[in-house]
Legacy VTK file of the C-alpha trace (Angstrom):
# vtk DataFile Version 3.0
C-alpha trace
ASCII
DATASET POLYDATA
POINTS 231 float
0.000 0.000 0.000
1.186 3.507 -0.809
0.827 6.225 1.849
0.688 9.954 1.277
3.178 10.457 4.143
5.362 7.976 6.049
3.235 5.695 8.240
3.701 6.071 12.012
5.928 3.535 13.724
3.925 0.985 15.716
5.016 1.080 19.381
5.666 -2.375 20.854
6.626 -3.837 24.226
8.959 -6.655 25.186
7.213 -9.825 26.388
9.032 -11.785 29.085
10.583 -14.977 27.763
9.069 -14.628 24.301
10.341 -13.702 20.863
7.192 -11.895 19.773
6.427 -8.343 20.845
3.189 -6.784 22.086
1.809 -4.104 19.709
0.386 -1.031 21.445
-2.965 0.253 20.238
-4.357 2.795 22.738
-3.374 3.857 26.255
-6.159 4.430 28.788
-5.267 5.837 32.220
-7.354 5.713 35.386
-7.327 8.926 37.401
-6.961 9.062 41.201
-7.312 5.322 41.852
-5.523 5.270 45.230
-7.183 7.087 48.139
-3.936 8.471 49.575
-2.953 9.917 46.204
-6.393 11.490 45.811
-5.881 13.200 49.167
-2.427 14.509 48.246
-3.991 15.972 45.088
-6.602 17.729 47.228
-9.538 15.512 46.274
-12.051 13.441 48.232
-11.077 9.752 47.943
-14.654 8.455 48.180
-15.382 5.645 45.735
-17.040 7.670 43.003
-17.235 6.265 39.484
-13.778 5.905 37.907
-12.681 8.368 35.259
-10.194 7.941 32.451
-7.897 9.997 30.283
-5.757 8.848 27.382
-2.180 9.035 26.224
-1.121 8.702 22.574
0.477 5.441 21.480
3.762 7.299 20.952
3.818 8.021 24.689
4.972 4.431 25.190
8.686 3.821 25.753
9.914 0.231 25.935
11.757 0.182 29.254
12.599 -3.519 29.266
16.177 -2.275 29.606
17.348 0.966 31.249
15.748 3.759 29.236
15.679 7.530 29.199
12.991 10.118 28.552
13.584 13.759 27.709
12.595 16.531 30.091
9.589 17.900 28.182
9.111 21.529 27.161
6.792 24.054 28.813
6.987 22.657 32.347
8.876 23.365 35.549
7.184 20.586 37.552
7.705 17.202 35.864
6.331 14.385 38.044
6.730 10.616 38.279
3.762 8.275 38.857
4.489 4.554 39.238
1.627 2.323 38.033
0.449 -1.214 37.362
-0.111 -1.544 33.594
-2.673 -3.972 32.173
-2.347 -5.185 28.565
-5.529 -6.251 26.788
-5.278 -9.377 24.657
-8.942 -9.975 23.849
-11.284 -7.151 22.945
-14.882 -6.730 23.942
-17.726 -4.420 24.877
-19.956 -4.433 27.980
-17.637 -6.866 29.728
-18.875 -8.257 33.039
-16.630 -7.812 36.074
-16.583 -11.589 36.537
-15.284 -12.060 32.975
-12.892 -9.120 32.806
-9.640 -10.932 33.569
-10.229 -13.252 30.599
-9.451 -10.224 28.420
-6.037 -9.556 29.996
-2.910 -10.565 28.115
-0.469 -9.497 30.796
0.898 -6.981 33.278
3.861 -4.633 33.547
5.399 -1.832 35.595
4.909 1.611 34.091
5.401 5.314 34.703
2.811 7.973 33.934
5.082 10.992 33.511
3.180 14.219 34.077
3.673 17.922 33.478
1.998 18.664 36.803
1.912 22.424 36.497
0.102 22.192 33.153
-2.273 19.516 34.470
-3.270 21.519 37.543
-3.672 24.714 35.571
-5.997 22.915 33.160
-7.882 21.246 36.009
-8.471 24.544 37.794
-9.785 26.112 34.587
-12.026 23.137 33.808
-10.031 22.305 30.668
-8.764 18.940 29.351
-5.528 17.531 30.770
-3.886 16.787 27.411
-0.872 19.070 27.702
-0.227 17.816 31.227
-0.637 14.097 30.564
-0.878 13.220 26.877
2.476 13.820 25.244
5.139 11.771 23.499
7.466 9.550 25.556
5.427 10.051 28.740
4.730 6.347 29.445
7.861 4.226 29.963
6.745 0.604 30.460
8.806 -2.382 31.518
8.756 -6.008 30.443
5.255 -7.341 29.879
4.519 -10.548 31.800
1.817 -12.806 30.389
-1.091 -13.565 32.705
-0.788 -17.237 31.858
2.710 -17.133 33.341
2.241 -14.888 36.403
-1.491 -15.065 37.094
-3.536 -11.988 37.959
-1.881 -10.085 40.825
-4.305 -8.510 43.263
-1.817 -7.758 46.048
1.805 -6.770 45.408
4.104 -4.052 46.646
4.541 -1.112 44.277
7.399 1.325 44.816
9.553 3.986 43.190
12.947 5.411 44.099
14.646 8.465 42.612
18.449 8.518 42.779
18.243 5.686 45.311
15.886 7.560 47.642
12.333 6.247 48.307
9.514 8.306 46.826
6.440 6.072 46.412
5.566 2.892 48.305
2.227 1.118 48.537
0.422 -2.057 47.447
-1.823 -2.648 44.449
-4.451 -4.069 46.810
-5.166 -0.425 47.681
-6.580 0.311 44.229
-9.987 1.925 44.697
-11.200 0.270 41.504
-9.738 -3.168 40.800
-8.360 -4.242 37.443
-11.560 -6.198 36.739
-13.762 -3.237 37.619
-11.708 -0.826 35.511
-11.944 -3.107 32.477
-15.685 -3.640 32.912
-16.446 0.051 33.445
-14.319 1.218 30.542
-15.824 -1.360 28.170
-19.279 0.144 28.615
-18.088 3.402 27.069
-15.530 2.089 24.568
-15.101 -1.343 23.048
-11.692 -2.585 24.139
-9.337 -3.872 21.450
-6.303 -6.169 21.486
-3.213 -4.052 22.075
-4.926 -1.578 24.404
-3.138 -0.699 27.637
-4.731 0.409 30.896
-2.573 2.314 33.374
-4.382 1.743 36.653
-3.377 4.782 38.724
-0.602 5.754 41.100
-0.206 5.668 44.885
0.829 8.614 47.023
4.289 10.144 46.941
4.306 11.691 43.481
6.941 14.371 43.121
9.143 16.204 40.680
12.195 14.952 38.839
14.825 17.006 37.066
17.370 16.414 34.333
19.850 13.748 35.338
17.563 12.001 37.842
17.267 8.214 37.713
13.950 6.571 38.585
13.758 2.920 39.619
10.298 1.405 39.887
9.110 -2.058 40.800
6.024 -4.165 41.409
6.548 -7.459 43.215
6.379 -10.324 40.712
6.582 -8.031 37.678
10.190 -6.898 37.838
11.671 -3.430 37.725
12.216 -0.507 35.397
14.960 2.079 35.379
14.349 5.363 33.596
16.577 8.414 33.568
15.588 11.973 32.683
17.725 13.383 29.891
18.181 16.957 28.756
LINES 1 232
231 0 1 2 3 4 5 6 7 8 9 10 11 12 13 14 15 16 17 18 19 20 21 22 23 24 25 26 27 28 29 30 31 32 33 34 35 36 37 38 39 40 41 42 43 44 45 46 47 48 49 50 51 52 53 54 55 56 57 58 59 60 61 62 63 64 65 66 67 68 69 70 71 72 73 74 75 76 77 78 79 80 81 82 83 84 85 86 87 88 89 90 91 92 93 94 95 96 97 98 99 100 101 102 103 104 105 106 107 108 109 110 111 112 113 114 115 116 117 118 119 120 121 122 123 124 125 126 127 128 129 130 131 132 133 134 135 136 137 138 139 140 141 142 143 144 145 146 147 148 149 150 151 152 153 154 155 156 157 158 159 160 161 162 163 164 165 166 167 168 169 170 171 172 173 174 175 176 177 178 179 180 181 182 183 184 185 186 187 188 189 190 191 192 193 194 195 196 197 198 199 200 201 202 203 204 205 206 207 208 209 210 211 212 213 214 215 216 217 218 219 220 221 222 223 224 225 226 227 228 229 230
């Protein structure tokens, strides 16, 4: 097929122990899905309906090996958010909570990098978060572990260090909305497709990083990622 302009490169992720790679379709992100993080962002952590925002596919950085992301323009408050990432292997609409995990291909450790100053400015003005959240190279993601190999983790420590110093530490069992519930709720509004990713939210402790900082994140059973901030 001939294209009028060069076709975009398809982002892919490394799959643990496999030769094939996981193609990334869309990236859905759950907002404020840990109560303690909701409080640190000045919001009531009551279990209201989940809400989602999106990142472009070119936000994804394969961080199976130590990776780097550039410090983005137009911000002076660039934040880390460590998250459990869910990869969808089987699409569907109106998925029942009881059936949701059947649609999961695997899990990974990820970072939702955020231009916090732009996000909060947009939030306070009632505007979309795109400039704060949805930009290129803002979602480094580690090795993807197949559910058939590791199961479906419901309790596991999740932590992030910056330059060897602890920043975030919690457990995925503190998710306000579980993986199953997030999948089911999202599928009512948008048919999920193979290759979709769901970033499930971050615990408390988010903070700024600067050029030269090295972030090391981990979720028990899913390995680690190391991401540095370049100029």
